[in-house]
VEXVO-206809 format. One line per 5 residues: number of its first residue (from 1); their letters; for each residue x, y, z of N, C-alpha, C. Coordinates in steps of 0.02 Angstrom, whole numbers, plus 50000, padded with zeros to 5 digits. Each point is the difference from the previous one (the first is absolute). Layout:
residues N
NUM) A) X,Y,Z,X,Y,Z,X,Y,Z  ...
END
This chain:
residues 105
1) MVSEL) 50269,50036,51034,50069,50013,49989,50018,49995,49924  49996,49938,49973,50009,49986,49931,49950,50035,49958  49936,49993,50017,49950,50028,49958,50004,50074,49998  50021,50032,50044,50011,50076,49999,50052,50025,49950  50043,49953,49973,50053,50015,49951,49977,49981,49930
6) LNKGK) 49941,49962,49997,49980,49975,49931,49963,50053,49960  50010,49992,49934,49963,50037,49951,49939,49965,49980  49947,50041,49971,49944,49966,49971,50019,49981,49927  49972,49938,49982,50010,49974,49932,50059,49954,49991  49987,49942,49967,50059,49950,49993,50053,50030,49957
11) ENAIT) 49987,50049,49957,50049,50030,49959,50047,50041,50047  49980,50014,50058,50045,50037,50044,50022,49959,50062  50003,49933,49992,50020,49955,50050,50072,50013,50021  50011,49997,50064,50065,50010,50025,50036,49933,50012  50061,49988,49977,50031,49935,50001,50012,49985,50071
16) TKELM) 50014,49932,50008,50016,49970,50067,50067,50038,50026  50046,50007,49956,50067,50028,50019,49990,50070,50025  49961,50039,49961,49987,50071,50019,49966,50001,50073  49949,49962,50007,49965,49999,50064,50042,49979,50059  50043,49950,49984,50043,49977,50056,50047,50059,50023
21) EKCNF) 50024,50037,49949,50046,50055,50015,49957,50057,50038  49941,50016,49979,49962,50055,50030,49972,49977,50072  49992,49938,50010,49977,49978,50069,50058,49976,50041  50060,50002,49974,50062,49975,50040,49988,49926,50015  49972,49959,49957,49999,49931,50014,50060,49963,49968
26) PSNRE) 50040,49963,50039,50059,49967,49972,49984,49938,49955  49939,49979,50002,49985,49939,49957,49926,50005,49971  49993,49966,49947,49935,49996,49967,49953,49970,50049  50019,49952,50040,49960,49965,50048,49963,50047,50049  50038,50052,50022,49972,50043,50047,49949,50045,49963
31) LTAQV) 50011,50016,49939,49956,50042,49960,49933,49965,49986  50008,49936,49982,49941,49960,49983,49960,49992,50065  50034,49987,50058,49966,49992,50062,49960,50061,50021  50031,50061,49984,49961,50067,50022,49940,50003,49947  50010,49984,49942,49945,50007,49951,49942,49949,50024
36) SRERA) 50019,49944,50021,49952,49948,50023,49960,50029,50061  50033,50031,50044,49967,50028,50060,49957,50054,49981  50021,50043,49951,49952,50055,49983,49938,49972,49960  50013,49949,49960,49940,49972,49966,49953,49966,50047  50030,49970,50055,49957,49965,50049,49960,50052,50039
41) AGVLI) 50027,50063,50004,49965,50054,50029,49947,50032,49960  49996,49981,49936,49950,50020,49955,50022,50050,49950  50066,50012,49993,50023,50039,49948,50012,49963,49935  49968,50024,49947,50011,49965,49937,50058,50019,49960  50055,49965,50013,50066,50014,49968,50004,49947,49943
46) CSKTS) 49999,50025,49938,50009,49954,49942,50076,49989,49987  50008,49948,49960,50067,49984,49978,49999,49973,49931  50054,50013,49964,50007,49968,49935,50066,49969,49994  50000,49947,49958,50063,49962,49987,50029,50012,49928  49957,50029,49962,50021,50010,49926,50037,50061,49997
51) GHGGY) 50045,50011,49947,50039,50059,49990,50050,50002,50056  50003,50057,50034,50047,50007,50055,49968,49982,50064  49939,49981,49999,49965,49977,50060,49991,50058,50046  49974,49986,50062,49995,50053,50052,49935,50002,50032  49992,50051,50044,49936,50006,50039,49966,50065,49983
56) YLPKN) 49937,50002,50004,49963,50062,49989,49932,49997,50027  49964,50055,50003,49938,50006,50020,49953,49999,49938  49946,49965,49997,49958,49999,49944,49967,50068,49985  49993,50019,49935,49970,50060,49981,49928,49988,49976  49982,49939,49986,49932,49988,49975,49982,49927,50008
61) REEIV) 49942,49989,49984,49969,49930,50010,50041,49946,49956  50015,50020,49944,50039,49955,49957,50068,49975,50029  50030,50044,50034,50066,49979,50031,49984,49958,50056  49946,50010,50038,49983,49959,50056,49984,49925,49973  49957,49997,49950,49979,49936,49969,50064,49964,49974
66) EFINS) 50043,50035,49966,50062,49971,49977,50045,49969,50059  50001,50042,50050,50038,49975,50061,49971,49936,50032  49934,50001,50005,49963,49940,50027,50014,49942,49954  49995,50009,49937,50016,49938,49956,50066,49980,50006  50053,50044,50003,50066,49980,50010,50009,49960,50067
71) MSSRA) 49979,50029,50054,50002,49971,50066,49966,49928,50003  49941,50000,49961,49963,49935,50001,50039,49945,49959  50035,50021,49952,50039,49954,49959,50062,49975,50044  50027,50045,50035,50061,49981,50043,49975,49955,50053  49945,50015,50030,49970,49954,50057,49986,49932,49970
76) KNIFN) 49975,49999,49943,49978,49936,49975,50068,49959,49987  50051,50031,49973,50062,49968,49991,50030,49971,50063  49999,50040,50051,50026,49982,50069,49956,49940,50027  49935,50005,49993,49960,49943,50029,50015,49936,49958  50007,50006,49938,50016,49940,49957,50064,49970,50025
81) TLKYA) 50052,50043,50008,50062,49977,50025,50001,49967,50069  49959,50027,50046,49991,49973,50061,49964,49929,49993  49950,49994,49956,49964,49936,49993,50045,49949,49977  50046,50017,49952,50047,49953,49972,50055,49980,50054  50018,50047,50037,50050,49987,50053,49967,49950,50056
86) KEYLN) 49939,50012,50012,49965,49958,50053,49988,49930,49973  49985,49991,49934,49987,49939,49964,50068,49962,50000  50055,50035,49986,50064,49968,50002,50019,49977,50070  49988,50041,50052,50012,49983,50068,49961,49941,50016  49936,49995,49985,49957,49939,50012,50030,49939,49966
91) QIDGQ) 50030,50006,49940,50035,49940,49965,50057,49978,50041  50041,50048,50027,50056,49984,50031,49979,49968,50071  49957,50031,50030,49977,49967,50065,49973,49928,49987  49966,49996,49943,49972,49928,49989,50058,49953,49986  50053,50023,49962,50056,49955,49990,50035,49982,50064
96) ITMDM) 50004,50051,50047,50038,49986,50059,49957,49949,50039  49937,50007,50005,49954,49949,50034,50011,49934,49968  49994,49997,49931,50007,49935,49965,50071,49965,50016  50054,50045,49998,50064,49974,50016,50003,49972,50067  49969,50032,50053,50002,49981,50065,49960,49932,50007
101) DLTDE) 49945,49995,49967,49959,49943,50003,50039,49940,49970  50041,50011,49950,50039,49942,49970,50054,49980,50047  50030,50040,50039,50054,49986,50048,49975,49963,50061  49940,50014,50014,49969,49967,50062,49991,49925,49997  50001,49973,49940,49981,49928,49987,50053,49961,50025
END
């Protein structure tokens, strides 16, 4: 559905707003969910955040590599954020356990 509307090449990326209008999606969330479904089905839909951002089909190997690098960087940032959130949760859980141990005396 979305992939059928996309142009080849990042310079021809279609903005989120344009795609939402063309697909009659009322929110960005619905568009990104559809893009995710198409990607999961094996369609390589690239995206860019620089400039006006948007979605596109890759026109060459270079654009695929650039997309992979961008997504890898985003994934690394997300995993680091999760790691720090889990560490913080463990600290809080440890404090709660310590607080409970102190009140039991």
